[in-house]
Phi, psi and omega in degrees: 000141184277133186279148173256144172272356176279147179292147181242148175236133182253113181252121182206096189229143173279312183276111187267004174314120174073001183296319180299309178303318185296310180301322184289327179291317177303312183295321176295328180273007170098009179282140163281140182256125178240138184206182181195152175067219182292329175291330176292323184292317184292330180276330171300313181301328179275008177082008181275154177274122188232139171260130186282153179297326176304313183295333180282311186286331196067021179225134175294157168299141183226163179058049180060028178092001178301333183231111177230304190255358172289077187210149174299332175295339179265304195268349162307303180295322181303317183258004181288133171273094188300341179282347178267119180299324183293319182298313184298316175296320179293324173295312183299321180292324174282348178077027179263128170271162185289157166244115190267337187213140170227126169253120187204135167222168195257161173306131182287083185299317180297321173300313178305316185289345188255004185290150172230125014284158188293140177292143177283167183308315179298325181289315187292308188296338174294346175267013179266109181291131177249305178296327182294302183300327180290314177294323177292312185297318179296315180290329172288321176300318186256041187294337173299339179247336185238127171269130186244117181238123179255328192256126183297338174295347185263352187299314186291333179289325179294305183300316178302319181290323178296321180297312186291314179283336181081359174193162174296319186294335183272357181287139188291157184303310189296321172300319185297309184300320180305313174300312178298321176302307179307321177299313176295323173295321178297313182288327178295317178297319182298314182287329177293320178295322177291304189296325172302305178295324180281336174292311183303319183290310192264335173258310180118173179254135181302318178301348177277353182235139182276327181293127180299321178294324179294321176298319178299315180297347183246007172288134187286156179285330174230125187266101184254157173209156180223086179255150185244147186282125182274304178196161176283149176263172187287333175193170176268219185293337178229162183300323184278003183257147173272154172202158175220162180254129178235139179232160172281116183300336179294340181258009182294140181085001186242005188225163178288149172279351179290127180234135179223142176274003177259123181251125173228142170226125184053040179071014179242140177275131188250133170263333174240132181245121182273166183296322177293332171287331182302332190294341183278354180255156180280337163198169178240124176246119180273141173222144189244099178286170185301337184287349177100344183279139175274126174258171172236132176254119182244131176242000000 
């Protein structure tokens, strides 16, 4: 494949909010646009010139789109350490151009899992994104060379940074690290949602059983959570400590707006909360005071 000296951006998003304007700005900055599926169609409909992922890989999408971007022509450039002469020569020998920026967000698994009537397992499993998280993690791992943006709210920030620095290579490390961390948080919360839903379906929830032995059989081996910051609190356990409130978005609309740092069950203040005790609360909000210890705020 002939290499291009123009920077390349790979755009593959489920949430297409702002993607056309973002792509137009990248095009104006001299980027070649690579895309696939619905994202490519939307960009082409907007009059943009788009190179398909299949043209880059030399391989068609297969299995109803299950395999699109999982190819060395994509992941070689995403993972190449351009600071390494060996990696640069390897890319050149393979004829792969660099990919300097990736915009990717994932299928809405949590939305699919909460649908009524409930999706059956095969339908739900189709909503587990494979290529997307792989691209996101690869780009975030190699953030020194690839700018990864998952949140459409960051598109304008990325364009502003590209304009201020003059090129994708000149974008600073701290900016790249911030985006990479957000990307890892994106995939971590995604995996947490998948494991939680499949555990509930295939093993069951402890709170759905009255018998203690049946409850024990359904306790998860790993208690995972993906809570997101809503706002900062005035202080933590003490006035000199910082704290913030985090909630599970799947529980939004199901809880009281009252927040308290005092946790009581049966008129007793608790310092240790068990999973079975958590079921009595509307939601669990994690906060991390400056001591470094993770606390739980329950309402």
